N, C-alpha and C positions, 0 to 999 in steps of 0.2 A: 628330194633325196631318197625317200621311200620308194618312189617309182623306179629310180635308177637301181636300187637294191633288188626290186622285184624283177626287173629286166635281167640283171646279173644272175639272180637265182635261177631264172628260167633257162638262161643260156648255159650256166654251169650244170644244170640238170640234164641237158641233152647236148653234150659236147660233140658227140659223133655227128649228129645232124648239123650242128653249127659248123664243124670243120668241112662237111660236104657243101654247105652253102658258101663258105668262104672260098673253097677250092673252085667251085663252079663260077663264082663271080670273077675270080682272078683269071680263070681260063677264058672267060668272055671279055677280058681286057678292062674290067672294072678295077681301078686302082686307088682312087682317093678314099680316105676313111669315110667321108660323108656318103659316097656312092655305095661303099660296102655296107655301111649302116642301113642305108635304104633297102638293100637286098635282104639283109637280116631281118629288118622290120617286116618286110613283105612275107618272108618265109615263116616267121614266128607270129605274125599278125599283132605286132606291138603298136597299139593305137591309143591316143589319149581320148578324153571324154568327148571331143569334137570329131573323132574319127581320123585325125591326122597321124601320120607316122611319128613315133617317139624317137626321132633321129638323134637328138642331143643325149638323151639317156642311154640309147643304144651305143652311140659312139664312146661314151664314157665307160660303159660296161665292157665293151670290146677292148678298150685300152687297158682297163684293169685286168682282164683275163690274159691279155698279152704279157703284161708286167709280171703276172703270176706264173707265166710259162705254159698256159693251157692252149693258146692258139698263136699263130703267126699271122700278122697283118701285112699288107703290102709295104715294101720298103720305100717305094718312091712317093709316099704320101708326104705332104708338107709337115714340117715340124710344128709342135704345139707352140713353140716360141714365136712362130709366125711373123714373117716380115710383112705379111699382108694385113692391112688394117681394114676398117669398114669401107665399103665402096661408096664413093661420093661423086657428085657431079663436079666438073671442073670449075664451075662458077657458083657463087652462093645462090640460094633460092631467091627468086624475085620477091621484094618486099610487098606486103599487102598494101592495097591502094584504097584511099578514102575510107579508112576504118572509123566508124562512129565512136563517140566518146562513151556511150553506154552499151552494155552487152545486148540489151533488148532491141537495139536498133541494128545490130549486125545481121546482114542478110544471109540466109542459108547456112547458119552456123551448124557444124556437124562434127561429131567425133568419128574419125575414119579408122577402122582397124587396118593396120598395115599388113597386107597380104602379098602384094606383087613386088617384083624386083624394082620397078620404078618408084613405088611408094617407099620401099626400104631406102633407096638412094635419096629421096626427098627428105625422109626422116633423118638419115645419117648426115646429110649436108646441112640441114637446119641445126642439128646439134653440134656438128663440127665447127660451124661458124658463129653460133649464137650462145651456146651453153658453156659455162666455164670448165666443165669436166669433159667436154667433147661428146663423141658419139658412142663410146664404149671401149672395150667390149663388155658384155654382160656374161654371166655364167648361168648354166642350167636352163630350165624352161623360161621362155620369155614372151612378153606381150608388148607390142608397140602400137600407139595410136597417134594419128595426126589430128590437129585441130584445124579444120578447113572452113571456108566461107566463100561467099561470092566475091569477097575483096581479095582473096588469096589465102595462102597458108598462114595461120596465126600462131602455131606452136605445135608441141607434141608432148607425149608422156610415154614413159617406158617402165615396165615392171619386169622383174626377174626373180629367180629363186632367192629366198631370204638367206641370211647368214645361218650357218649350221648351228652355231652356239653364240648366244648373247646373254650373258649372266643376268642383266637387268630385265630383259624381255622375258626370259624363261622364268625368273622369280615372280614377275608381275602376273604372268599367265598361270603360274603354279605348276610348271612342268618339271618333272624329274627327267633323267636321261631316257627312260623307257617311253614316257609320254611324248617327249620331244621327237624321238625317232618315229613314233606312230602318227604324229600329226603335223610334222614340219612341212610336208608336201602341200599342205593347205594354206600356208602363209606366203604372201607375196612381199617382195621388197620393192619399194618405189625407188627406181634408179635415176630417172630423169624427169624433170617437169620444166617445160619451157612455154611461156605465154608471152 
């Protein structure tokens, strides 16, 4: 949440430059909110700790700026209500074969960071077919991992931004409103676990 605020503050602080970037992107035929956010991230160099574009935070900040009347975003972008769900394969992921009874005997056990479109589809398909809550959607920054092996895919885990306010969590940690705002971006929420 703090990162989204920082992105929003940076954009609000240079609205003239932001409008130029938006106008240039639209003139070049860039229309989807994600593509526009990519252009803005490049222009303002919004990167996370790993050097990746902060697309989700930038998209949310752009939507907030549009709602406040500061900028106009492309009209032909998909609505947030989204008819589009997570992209999955048409068939379930093949079940793992000959999985041993003990973890020590599982061959080539690996936690695989989901980075490619194919990995995302595998993760989404596993969750859609095997997890009671399905594949998502998640909100805010996200991390997904697959549990792989020589026997096949064994499961997955997904993390996303934590809830903004949880009375019991905040009390246990000892957060007041100011401390929560300052540190919430360091807290992960476990959203899916499938083994």
